[in-house]
C-alpha positions in Angstrom: -1.6 -33.2 -8.4 -1.7 -29.7 -10.0 0.3 -26.9 -8.6 -1.1 -23.8 -7.0 -0.7 -20.4 -5.9 0.5 -20.0 -2.1 -1.1 -16.7 -1.9 -4.3 -18.0 -3.7 -5.0 -21.5 -3.3 -7.7 -21.4 -5.9 -5.7 -20.5 -9.0 -3.6 -23.9 -9.8 -1.6 -24.6 -12.3 -4.4 -26.9 -14.1 -6.5 -24.1 -14.2 -4.1 -21.2 -15.6 -3.3 -23.9 -18.2 -7.2 -24.5 -18.9 -7.8 -20.9 -19.0 -4.9 -20.0 -21.2 -3.4 -23.3 -23.3 -1.7 -21.3 -25.7 0.2 -18.5 -23.0 3.7 -17.7 -24.6 6.3 -19.1 -21.6 8.2 -17.0 -20.1 6.5 -13.6 -20.6 2.8 -15.2 -19.5 3.7 -18.3 -17.0 1.9 -19.6 -14.1 5.2 -19.4 -12.0 5.4 -15.7 -12.9 1.6 -14.8 -12.3 1.8 -15.8 -8.3 5.7 -14.3 -8.2 4.2 -11.0 -8.9 0.8 -11.5 -6.9 3.1 -12.2 -3.8 6.0 -9.7 -4.2 2.8 -7.2 -4.3 1.4 -8.6 -1.1 4.5 -8.6 0.5 5.6 -5.4 -0.3 1.5 -3.8 0.1 0.2 -5.4 3.6 -2.3 -2.8 3.2 -3.4 -2.7 -0.4 -3.0 -6.8 -1.1 -4.6 -8.0 -4.5 -6.9 -11.5 -4.3 -7.2 -11.4 -0.7 -11.2 -10.5 -0.4 -12.8 -11.6 2.6 -14.4 -14.4 1.5 -13.5 -17.4 -1.1 -16.4 -16.0 -3.2 -14.7 -12.5 -3.8 -11.4 -13.5 -4.2 -12.8 -15.6 -7.3 -14.8 -12.9 -8.2 -11.9 -11.1 -8.0 -9.3 -13.4 -9.9 -12.5 -14.4 -12.2 -12.1 -10.4 -13.2 -8.6 -9.9 -13.4 -8.0 -13.3 -15.7 -11.1 -12.4 -18.2 -9.7 -8.8 -18.8 -6.0 -9.9 -19.2 -6.8 -12.7 -21.3 -8.9 -10.6 -23.2 -6.1 -8.0 -23.6 -3.1 -9.9 -24.8 -5.0 -12.1 -27.0 -5.3 -15.1 -24.3 -1.3 -14.6 -22.9 0.1 -14.4 -26.6 1.2 -11.2 -27.3 3.6 -9.5 -24.9 3.0 -5.9 -27.2 -0.2 -4.5 -29.0 -0.2 -5.9 -32.3 -1.8 -2.9 -34.3 1.5 -0.6 -32.6 4.0 -3.4 -32.8 3.1 -6.2 -34.8 6.0 -7.3 -36.9 9.0 -6.2 -35.3 12.9 -6.1 -36.1 16.1 -6.4 -34.5 19.2 -4.1 -35.9 22.1 -3.4 -33.6 20.2 -4.7 -30.5 17.6 -2.2 -30.5 13.6 -3.7 -31.1 11.9 -1.8 -33.8 8.0 -2.0 -34.3 6.1 -1.5 -37.8 2.9 -0.4 -36.7 -0.4 -1.5 -38.9 -0.2 -0.5 -42.6 3.3 0.3 -41.9 5.5 1.1 -45.1 9.3 2.7 -45.4 10.1 5.9 -45.5 7.2 7.0 -44.0 8.7 9.5 -42.0 8.1 10.4 -38.3 5.4 8.7 -36.4 2.7 10.2 -33.8 2.9 8.1 -31.0 -1.1 7.4 -30.2 -0.3 7.0 -26.7 2.3 10.0 -25.9 0.3 12.6 -24.0 2.9 15.6 -24.6 1.0 17.2 -21.5 2.0 14.9 -18.9 5.9 15.4 -18.0 8.1 14.0 -15.2 7.5 17.6 -13.8 4.0 18.0 -15.0 1.3 17.5 -12.4 -0.3 14.9 -12.5 3.3 13.2 -14.2 4.0 11.2 -17.4 7.1 9.7 -19.0 8.4 12.7 -21.2 7.6 12.0 -24.5 8.1 13.7 -28.1 4.8 12.8 -29.8 6.4 11.6 -32.9 9.2 8.9 -33.0 11.4 9.3 -36.1 11.9 6.3 -38.4 14.7 3.7 -38.9 14.1 3.5 -42.6 12.9 -0.1 -43.4 13.1 -1.1 -39.6 10.2 1.0 -38.1 10.0 2.8 -35.2 12.3 2.3 -31.6 9.8 0.1 -29.5 11.6 1.8 -26.4 10.2 5.1 -27.9 6.5 4.4 -27.8 4.1 3.8 -25.1 1.6 1.8 -26.4 0.3 -1.4 -24.9 2.3 -4.0 -22.9 1.9 -6.7 -20.8 -1.1 -9.3 -19.8 -3.2 -5.7 -18.7 -1.6 -4.0 -22.3 -0.8 -1.4 -20.0 -0.6 1.7 -22.2 0.0 5.5 -22.1 3.1 7.5 -20.9 1.6 8.8 -17.2 0.5 5.1 -16.5 4.0 3.9 -17.6 5.6 6.5 -15.2 2.7 5.3 -12.6 3.5 1.6 -12.9 7.1 2.3 -13.0 7.0 4.1 -9.6 5.0 1.0 -8.0 7.8 -1.5 -9.6 10.8 0.7 -8.7 11.7 0.0 -12.3 12.1 3.1 -14.9 9.8 2.6 -17.2 9.9 5.8 -19.1 13.4 5.0 -20.1 12.7 1.3 -21.2 8.8 0.7 -21.5 9.5 -2.4 -23.6 10.4 -4.1 -20.0 6.8 -4.5 -19.7 6.9 -7.0 -22.6 10.2 -9.1 -21.7 10.2 -8.8 -18.0 8.0 -11.8 -16.7 8.2 -10.1 -13.3 7.6 -6.8 -14.4 4.8 -7.7 -17.0 2.7 -9.3 -14.4 3.8 -6.4 -12.0 2.1 -4.0 -13.9 
């Protein structure tokens, strides 16, 4: 017998594993997705997800969601955008990313997902970002200073991180890599 998501019985563990046989656990687990759906719906009773009026509506919404997230995350394999954070290095407990084409001693890196016009006090708002990030020579660039794509939907841009953090009650401006490392936050985005 295949386990199903209580809140979404049409989504079973077997279906999830068929669609994403190479999903990286715990980042992209069936249980994590079910928990995120349940948590969102419990916290947002007037704005629930996957709760269309008919089973066809629910199937269509689930198919659109899974199609998008499977594509964005490389079939639930990559927790971080590979062109911006392909090879990684951990030094002193800090994760560093090496964008495509990185070579040591490049100097500051311009974050392509930092809109400096969106700040914590602007309208519309965004996480404060400098636009450029200093290099840790040989290591790359500190992941928590960049707003590239992370998680199943590949959440990106500083103005999306601030809103996702507010919705999840997490400070994703100070720690955007939570989207890549915490399964509940990843699926919650």
